[in-house]
C-alpha positions as CSV (number, residue, x, y, z in Angstrom):
1,X,8.7,20.3,-1.7
2,X,10.4,17.2,-1.0
3,X,14.0,19.0,-0.8
4,X,15.9,17.9,2.4
5,X,12.6,15.7,3.7
6,X,13.7,13.2,5.8
7,X,11.7,9.8,4.3
8,X,11.1,6.5,5.8
9,X,9.6,4.0,3.1
10,X,9.1,0.2,3.8
11,X,8.8,-2.1,0.6
12,X,11.5,0.1,-1.2
13,X,13.0,-3.3,-2.4
14,X,10.0,-4.3,-4.6
15,X,9.5,-3.2,-8.3
16,X,7.3,-0.2,-7.3
17,X,8.9,0.8,-4.3
18,X,12.0,1.1,-5.7
19,X,10.9,3.3,-8.4
20,X,9.1,5.3,-5.5
21,X,12.2,5.7,-3.2
22,X,14.2,6.7,-6.7
23,X,12.0,9.6,-7.4
24,X,11.6,10.5,-4.0
25,X,15.5,10.9,-4.1
26,X,15.2,12.9,-7.5
27,X,13.3,15.4,-5.6
28,X,15.8,16.0,-2.9
29,X,14.5,13.8,-0.3
30,X,17.0,12.0,2.3
31,X,15.5,8.7,1.8
32,X,15.7,5.5,4.2
33,X,14.3,2.2,3.6
34,X,13.1,-0.3,6.0
35,X,12.8,-4.0,5.5
36,X,14.4,-7.2,4.8
37,X,16.6,-6.4,1.7
38,X,18.5,-3.2,1.4
39,X,17.5,-1.6,-2.2
40,X,20.1,0.2,-4.0
41,X,20.3,4.2,-4.2
42,X,18.6,4.8,-1.0
43,X,20.4,7.0,1.6
44,X,19.9,4.6,4.6
45,X,18.6,1.0,5.5
46,X,16.9,-0.2,8.6
47,X,17.1,-3.9,8.7
48,X,13.8,-5.1,10.1
49,X,11.1,-8.2,9.5
50,X,7.7,-6.6,9.2
51,X,5.8,-10.1,8.9
52,X,5.7,-10.9,12.3
53,X,5.2,-9.2,15.8
54,X,8.8,-9.4,17.1
55,X,10.2,-7.8,13.9
56,X,7.8,-5.4,13.8
57,X,7.9,-4.3,17.4
58,X,11.9,-4.0,17.0
59,X,11.0,-1.9,13.9
60,X,8.6,0.3,15.7
61,X,11.2,0.8,18.6
62,X,14.0,1.6,16.2
63,X,12.0,4.5,14.3
64,X,10.4,5.9,17.2
65,X,13.2,8.5,18.0
66,X,13.8,9.3,14.3
67,X,13.0,12.8,12.7
68,X,10.7,11.8,10.0
69,X,8.9,14.3,7.7
70,X,7.4,11.6,5.7
71,X,6.4,7.9,6.4
72,X,5.5,5.8,3.2
73,X,3.8,2.5,3.9
74,X,4.4,0.9,0.8
75,X,5.3,-2.8,1.5
76,X,2.5,-5.5,0.6
77,X,2.2,-9.2,0.0
78,X,-0.6,-10.9,-1.9
79,X,-2.7,-14.0,-2.2
80,X,-4.7,-15.3,-5.5
81,X,-6.9,-18.1,-5.2
82,X,-9.6,-19.7,-2.8
83,X,-9.3,-18.3,0.6
84,X,-9.1,-22.0,2.0
85,X,-6.1,-22.7,0.0
86,X,-3.9,-20.0,1.4
87,X,-1.6,-21.2,3.8
88,X,-2.3,-20.1,7.1
89,X,1.1,-18.7,8.1
90,X,1.2,-16.7,4.9
91,X,-2.5,-15.6,5.8
92,X,-1.3,-14.0,9.1
93,X,2.0,-12.4,7.8
94,X,0.2,-11.1,5.2
95,X,-2.1,-9.1,7.5
96,X,1.0,-8.1,9.3
97,X,2.7,-6.7,6.2
98,X,-0.5,-5.0,4.4
99,X,-2.3,-3.8,7.6
100,X,-0.7,-4.0,10.9
101,X,2.8,-3.0,10.1
102,X,1.4,0.5,8.8
103,X,-0.6,1.0,11.7
104,X,2.1,0.2,14.0
105,X,5.0,2.4,12.3
106,X,2.2,5.3,11.8
107,X,1.6,5.0,15.8
108,X,5.7,5.2,16.6
109,X,6.2,8.3,14.3
110,X,3.0,10.2,15.0
111,X,4.2,11.6,18.5
112,X,7.4,13.2,17.2
113,X,5.6,14.5,13.8
114,X,3.0,16.2,16.2
115,X,5.4,17.5,18.5
116,X,7.0,19.3,15.8
117,X,3.6,20.4,14.2
118,X,4.4,18.7,10.7
119,X,4.4,15.6,9.0
120,X,2.7,13.1,6.7
121,X,1.7,9.7,6.6
122,X,1.4,8.0,3.3
123,X,0.0,4.7,3.0
124,X,-0.2,3.1,-0.3
125,X,-3.2,0.7,-0.4
126,X,-5.0,-0.8,-3.6
127,X,-8.4,-0.5,-5.6
128,X,-9.0,-3.9,-4.2
129,X,-9.4,-2.4,-0.9
130,X,-12.7,-0.4,-2.2
131,X,-13.7,-2.9,-4.8
132,X,-13.2,-6.1,-2.7
133,X,-12.3,-8.8,-5.4
134,X,-12.9,-12.4,-4.8
135,X,-10.0,-14.7,-4.8
136,X,-8.1,-11.6,-3.3
137,X,-9.8,-11.8,-0.3
138,X,-7.3,-11.3,2.6
139,X,-5.6,-8.9,0.5
140,X,-8.6,-6.7,-0.2
141,X,-9.8,-7.0,3.0
142,X,-6.2,-5.8,4.7
143,X,-6.2,-2.7,2.1
144,X,-9.7,-2.2,3.1
145,X,-8.6,-1.9,6.5
146,X,-5.8,0.5,5.2
147,X,-8.2,2.9,3.9
148,X,-10.2,2.8,6.9
149,X,-7.0,3.3,9.2
150,X,-6.1,6.1,6.8
151,X,-9.3,7.9,7.0
152,X,-10.0,7.7,10.8
153,X,-6.1,8.8,11.5
154,X,-6.7,11.7,9.4
155,X,-9.5,12.6,11.2
156,X,-7.7,12.2,14.5
157,X,-4.8,14.3,13.5
158,X,-6.9,17.0,11.9
159,X,-5.3,20.6,13.2
160,X,-2.1,18.9,14.2
161,X,-0.1,19.6,10.9
162,X,0.3,16.1,10.4
163,X,-1.5,15.0,7.1
164,X,-2.2,11.8,5.8
165,X,-2.4,10.6,2.5
166,X,-3.8,7.3,1.0
167,X,-3.0,6.4,-2.5
168,X,-4.9,3.2,-4.0
169,X,-3.4,2.1,-7.0
170,X,-4.6,-0.7,-9.8
171,X,-2.9,-3.7,-10.5
172,X,0.9,-3.0,-11.4
173,X,3.1,-5.1,-13.5
174,X,5.4,-6.0,-10.5
175,X,6.6,-9.3,-9.3
176,X,3.5,-9.8,-7.2
177,X,1.6,-10.0,-11.1
178,X,2.2,-14.3,-11.0
179,X,1.7,-16.1,-14.0
180,X,-1.7,-17.2,-12.9
181,X,-2.6,-13.4,-12.0
182,X,-1.8,-12.6,-15.5
183,X,-3.7,-15.4,-17.0
184,X,-6.9,-13.9,-14.5
185,X,-6.0,-10.7,-16.1
186,X,-5.9,-11.7,-19.8
187,X,-9.5,-13.6,-19.2
188,X,-11.3,-10.7,-17.5
189,X,-9.2,-7.6,-19.4
190,X,-8.2,-6.4,-15.9
191,X,-6.0,-3.5,-16.5
192,X,-2.2,-3.4,-15.5
193,X,0.0,-0.2,-15.2
194,X,3.4,0.3,-15.7
195,X,5.3,0.5,-12.5
196,X,7.2,4.0,-13.3
197,X,3.9,5.8,-14.2
198,X,2.2,4.5,-10.9
199,X,5.6,5.5,-8.9
200,X,5.4,9.1,-10.5
201,X,1.8,9.4,-9.5
202,X,2.5,8.3,-6.0
203,X,5.0,10.7,-5.5
204,X,2.8,13.6,-7.0
205,X,0.4,12.8,-4.6
206,X,3.0,12.9,-1.8
207,X,4.3,16.2,-3.0
208,X,0.9,17.7,-3.0
209,X,-0.1,16.4,0.2
210,X,-3.3,15.0,-1.3
211,X,-6.0,13.2,1.1
212,X,-7.5,10.0,-0.9
213,X,-6.3,9.0,-4.7
214,X,-7.3,6.5,-6.5
215,X,-5.6,5.7,-9.9
216,X,-7.3,4.3,-13.0
217,X,-10.1,4.5,-15.0
218,X,-12.6,3.4,-14.8
219,X,-11.8,1.6,-11.5
220,X,-11.9,5.2,-9.8
221,X,-15.7,5.2,-10.7
222,X,-16.2,1.8,-9.7
223,X,-15.0,2.7,-6.4
224,X,-17.6,5.4,-6.0
225,X,-20.4,2.8,-7.2
226,X,-19.3,0.1,-4.9
227,X,-19.5,2.6,-1.8
228,X,-23.2,3.5,-3.0
229,X,-24.6,0.5,-4.8
230,X,-22.4,-2.5,-3.9
231,X,-25.1,-5.0,-5.3
232,X,-24.7,-3.3,-8.5
233,X,-20.8,-3.9,-8.7
234,X,-21.6,-7.4,-7.3
235,X,-23.5,-8.3,-10.4
236,X,-20.9,-6.3,-12.8
237,X,-18.4,-8.6,-11.5
238,X,-19.8,-11.7,-11.5
239,X,-19.0,-13.0,-14.6
240,X,-15.3,-12.3,-14.2
241,X,-15.4,-14.0,-10.5
242,X,-16.9,-17.3,-12.4
243,X,-13.8,-16.9,-14.7
244,X,-11.3,-16.7,-12.0
245,X,-13.0,-19.8,-10.4
246,X,-12.3,-21.9,-13.3
247,X,-8.6,-21.2,-12.7
248,X,-8.5,-23.1,-9.7
249,X,-11.1,-26.1,-11.1
250,X,-8.3,-27.5,-13.4
């Protein structure tokens, strides 16, 4: 189903993104990466910085006339810690990469997809976008926005032949998992998934043109509980939130 498909992917130089790009290529897709660093194994590369408005707009202009079958918005950055301790510049660039860039790049490719009557926008979110964790405030809220954007865009593109897939992995063992996050994972028994297994699940969701995919158990159940009974989830997470707070009180 991916044979000869033209795929544009962001975040392909990261641990998870590189694996997703490799699996897409293995399934016969023509993969072009967009970002600051060219990853190995891709068919093409567009050098752009998505963390600032000027770089993002240059990227959008560069891709808007391309014939893209699939756009995969996978690039992401994360801050772990009290929100007041996040550097303001990192805060803004984080929202740019995690939320604004997927929206703007989708906006750039949708007209061509609609004109051809086919296409797929794939937004890689996070379980953190549905279960909004303390000490991951800006990351969680950006991914929550990406989830909402995906649902709204899907409804807007109904009957156009353009599908929107939203995939929410739980924590994955990549470079984003710093030593402090590892300590948090040990304290709270947070699950960390192997990158290759997650990459394969993402590619399967793309192949099957899924709508919303939430990876991991019991996190996928907590997603539904949080939507229906957020107070219950507040109480369930409160002990772990206190443990996390202790990491920053030292």
